[in-house]
N, C-alpha and C positions, 0 to 999 in steps of 0.2 A: 914319203907317204907312211903313215903309221900302221903298223900291223894291228889287227884286231886279235885280241887274246880270247881263247876259248872261256876263261874264267868269267868275263863279263855276260855271256849268254847263257850261263847256268843259273839256277835258282839256288840260293842257299836254303838250309833248314829254317833259317828266321825267315825268309820270304815265304816259303810254304806254309809256316805256322800263321803268318800274317793273312795269307789267301784263305786258309782255312778258317780263322777267325772271322774275316770279313764275310765268307759264305754263311756262317753261323749266324752273324749279325743280320744278313739279309733274309734268312730263312724266318729269323724271329720277327723281324720287322714285316715281312709279308704276311705271317700268320696274325700279326697284330692287325694290320690293315685290313686283312680279309674279315676279322672279326668285327671291326668297326663298320665295314661296308655291310655286313650281314645285319648288324643291329640297325644301321640306317634304313636299310632296305625294309626291315620290319616296321620300323616307325613309319615311313612312307606308307606301307601298306595298311596299317592300322588308321593312319590319317584318312586314306582313300576310302576306307570301308565307313569311317565316321561321316565322311563327307557324302558318301553315296547314301547312307541312312537318312541324313539331313536332307538332302536333295529328293530322296524318294517321299519323304514325310511332307515336304514343302509341296511337290507336285500333287500329293494326294490332297492335301488341304485346298489347293487352288482348284483342283478338279471338283471336290465337293462344292466349293463357293461358286463354281460355274454352273454345276448342276442345280444348286438350289436357285440361282438366279434364273435360269432357264425355265425351271419348274413354276416359279413365281410368274414368270412372263407368259408361259403358256396358259397358266391359270386364268390370268387377267384377259388373254386374247379369247378364251373360251368363255369367260363372262361377257365379254364385249359381243361376240357372235350371238350369244343367247339373248342379250338385250336387244340386238339387232333384229333378231327374228321375232321377239315379242313386240317390238315396236313396229315392225312391218305388218304383223297380223293386226295390231291395234289400228294403224293407219287404214288398212282395207275395211275394217269394220266402221270406222268413221267415215270413210269416203262413201260406203254404202249408205249410210244414215243421212249424211249431208245430200247425197243425190235423192233419196226418198223424200227429205224435207224439201228440197227445192222443187221435185215434182208436185208435192202437196201445196207448196205456196203458189206454184203457177196456176193449180187447178182453183185455188181459192181466190187469187187475184183475177182470174178470168170471169168468174161469175158475177 
């Protein structure tokens, strides 16, 4: 069985310098990654704002279009109601005149 020497378990100055250098590189890399992530987050937020503005504008345009269509439709319905009312009044007047004429004709025919 081989004996383990205490030398193998100890870190040398070179090992410690390598570890310190690796830690420094990791710090630098993490800062760089953090900056990149922040830039990307800002880009995404800007795109979201632009998309939200576009969507809001489109919704307003569609709302205006629907309201204009509804306004036109209700105007036509009101016109039809008015025409119907006028037509009903004219029908009543004509009906009265026709009944009067029928009565007069019946009187004339019976003589």
